[in-house]
N, C-alpha and C positions, 0 to 999 in steps of 0.2 A: 626671158625664158627660152626663146628660140635659140639664142646664142649658147645657152647652157646645154640644150639638147645636142647642138652640133659639136660641142667640145667634150662632153663626157664620154661618149662612145658606148653608153649602156642602153641605148634605145634601138628599137627595130629600124631596119634600113629604110622602110617606107616612111616612118615618122621623120627621120633625119632628112630624107629627100624633100619631103613636103615643107619642113622647117626651112631648109635652104632656099626653096622656091619662094616662100613667103618673105624671107629676108631680102632676097633679090628684088622682089616686087615692092618692097617698102620704099615709099618716096622720101621718108625721113632717115634713110640709111646714112650713117656717117660717111663722109668723104664724097657725097653726091651733091649735085646742085639743086636737088628737090624734084627733079623730073624722073618719072618712071621710065625705065628703058623699054625698048620694044620687046615683044614676046620672044622673038628669035634670039635676041641678045641674052635674055634671061635663060632661055633654054640652053644656049651654048655654055653659059657660066655654070649652070646647075648640072649639066651633063645629061639632060633629058630631051625628049621631043617636045615640040610646040603644043601638041594636044594635051600633054601632061600639065603644062603651064595653064592652059585654058581650063582644064578640069579642076585644078587646085584653086584657081582664082574664082571659079564659079562656086565651088564648095565653100570658100571663104565668104562669098556674098550670100549664099544660101543660109549659112550659119550666123548671119548678122554680125560678122566680124569676130566671132569666137574662135580664137586661135587653137585652143585645145580641141574643140570639136572638129576643126578642120584637119588637124594632123593625125588624130587618132582614128583607128578603124572602128567602123560602126558595128555594134553587136547585133547579132540576129535575134529576133524575137522568138522564132520557132526553129527547131532543127530542120535541116534540109530533107530528112527522111524521118517520118514518125517512127518511134521505137515499137517493135513488135511485142517485146516483153514488157508488159506493164506490171504494176503491183499485184493486180488480180491474177494475171497469168503466173507470176512467180509463186503466189500463194497456192494456186491449184497444182502447180508443178511440185512444190515441196510437199504438199499433202499427198500427192500420188507417190512420191519417193518414200514417204514415211509409212505408206500403207504396206500391207503384206504383199510380197511378190506373187506372181501368178503360179498356178500349179506347175510343178516340174522344175521350178527355179528356186535356188536357195536365197538369192538376193537380187536386187535391182542392179543392172548395169546401165551405162549410158545409152547403149544401143537398144536395150530392151525398153527403157523409158521412151526413147524416140519412137519405137513401134507403137507403144500404147498411147502416146500423145497424138499420133497420126489417126488413131481410131476415135479419139474424143472430138466432139463437135464444138465444144466451148473453148478449146485451146487451139491457137493456130499451130500449124505444122512447124516444128522446130527441129533443127539439126542436132545431132548428139553433142557437138562441140558447144553449141549455144546452151543446151541443157546443162552441160558440165560447167560452163561459165557462170550460169545463174546459181547453181548449187555451190560453187566455190565462193562466189561473192557473199553468200549467206553462211559460209563456213559449215556447210552441210555435206557429208559424204554418205552416199547410199550404202546401207548395210543389209 
């Protein structure tokens, strides 16, 4: 499997690098006498620093020898920043945009929606571009 990753060229560079390191660390690698080379030798062959070799070897040990889990990137469980616009905020924003515009205005504009959203307590302050993105995502154009 690792050799296939190295030969196809359709994998991310990080996966290819880790696959190359694991192949170099393999004691059953063809053409070797069965001994694992030193980390500096593996680092030189793979074109990385020794710390990278240590981290990949540690990840391999932590994953109990699972090669796929070692070379693939770990998925995040939560986004780095929680989204401001949730389903409830979207619903309130669309309801506001569907309502009648204030006195003196013929229709809602994004900037006018931005001003009214700032006055409401239950909706966080949103920029006019964010409001436009939400409305566009729901195929809604203020009229």
